[in-house]
N, C-alpha and C positions, 0 to 999 in steps of 0.2 A: 503493500497500500504505500502510496505517496506520502512521505515525512514519517513515515515509521521505519524504515532501514531495512537493511535484510541480515539474514545468518547463513554464511558460507561454511562446510564443513567438506575439507579436502582430507584423503586418506593417502599417503603415499608409502608405497611397499617398497622397502630398502634393508636391506642386511645392514647389522651392526658389526662396524669393525674391530676384529680383535684386537690386541695389544703386537702380535706378528704382523700387521700391516703396517703401523708405524714403524716398527724397529726395520721392516725392509725400505721403506722410504728414507728413514734415516741413514740405511748403509749404503744405499744408491748415490747419495751425495754424501760422502764422509766430510770432505773438506768446503769450510763456509765460505760463502766469498769473503768475508774478514781474513779469513789464513791465507786464503790465495793473495787478497792485496796489501797485508803487514808488510810494512817494509819496502815498498816498490817504491821507486824515485820516478816521478814526472813531470815531464815539460811542461809547463801551461803557456800557449802563445795567447794571451789576451790584451788588450787596449784598455778595455774599459775597467776602470777602476773598482766599481761596485760589482761587474760580472765576475770579474779575479776575485774579491773578496768570496763572494758566495761559493766560488768552485773549491776554492783554498780551503774554504773552513768544510764545505762536505769529503772535501779528500780526507785531509787529516782529522776528522773526526773516523773514517773508514780507515785510517791506520796507514794511509800514505805521505811520502814525504814530496812534496814540492817546491820548484823555483818556477818564476815566473819570468817572462819575455812580452814586451811591448809590441813588437810587431814582427812581419815576417824576415827581415833581414837580422834582427837580433836572433829570431830561432834559428836559422841556418848557420848564422855565426856560433853560436852556443856550442851547435850539434859537432861543427868543423873544429873547434878549439879545445872540446872533451875529451876523453877517450871514451871508445867504445864501450857501453856497456854503462856508463854514468846514468843514463838513463831509459828507464824500463818502456816507456811510453811517452808519445806527445800526444795533447791536449790543443788542437788548431783552433781558435778561430778565423772564420773565412773574410771576413770584413776587415783589416784593419790597415793603418796607414803606411806607406811607404810599400810594404810587399804584400798582396794578400795569401791567406791561406793556403789557395790552389797553387800559387807560385811558389811560396815556401815548398810544398811537401814536392812539388817537381824537382826542385833545386836537390833536396836532400836525397830524393831517388836516383838521382844523378851522380851522386858521391863517389868520389873512387873507392874510398872504404866500404866494400860491402855489409860490415857489420855495424857499420853507422846507415846506410842507404836502407837497412831493410827494417829499421826501427817502425815498431807499430804507431801509427798515425790516426787519431780520430779526430773528424770535422766535430767541432761546439759549435753549432751558430744558429741564429735562430732563421737562417734558411731552412724550413721543415720540410718542404714538396717533395715527393718522388723523383722529380727531376734533381733538387739540390742532393737528394742522398747518391743519384746517377753519377754528378759531376763530379763528388766527393769522391766517390770509388774510383771514376776516369783520371782523376788526377792522381790518383797512387794510394789513396786513404785505404784505411781497414775498417774504417768503419763510420755510424754518422749519429750525433746525438743533438737534440733538438732542445736550444731553449725557449721558454727557461726549464730550469734542469731540475728534472724529475730523478731524485736521489735513487730510488730503488732501478731504473733503467740505466743508469751512469755507471752505477756499481756494476749490471750484470754485465753491462757490454763490455768493461773493463776486466771482469772476469773471463768473458770469453773469447775475448782479445789475447790477452796474456796467456790462457791456455792453448790456444791455437798457435801460438806462436813459439811454443813449450820455452816459456822462461821461467818455469818452477823450476 
């Protein structure tokens, strides 16, 4: 009736999971995200101070160590001057002054030192369309994270890239 409301009863038939289900799930993923990321060194290429501050806070809370550069030229120079293996990964903004993230990635990929040239690079940008993701991969990047940063996506992407590149 109008104005009286309705009552619905729904019955769902599901089995209740026993303890072995949860033990199995935990055993499949023995290393948590924090264990894999703990102590890794990230080079953050970001020109915006607020974005850099947010990214650094998220990364440091996850146990990562960060260093920041403010443009693509500084990023390329830092990779060239530091020994191979100094950084485990680069988080690269795309729209930066002097040299954008695509160009910086291409410069790094063409370095003569293969250990430096193969460092994992992830685009971290407000450009979040599929075309932007394709452009990042085409430029030689290993992944793409959209801004504003979603912590769970950022950390799972870092974990995936680090695992795929056998940096563990």
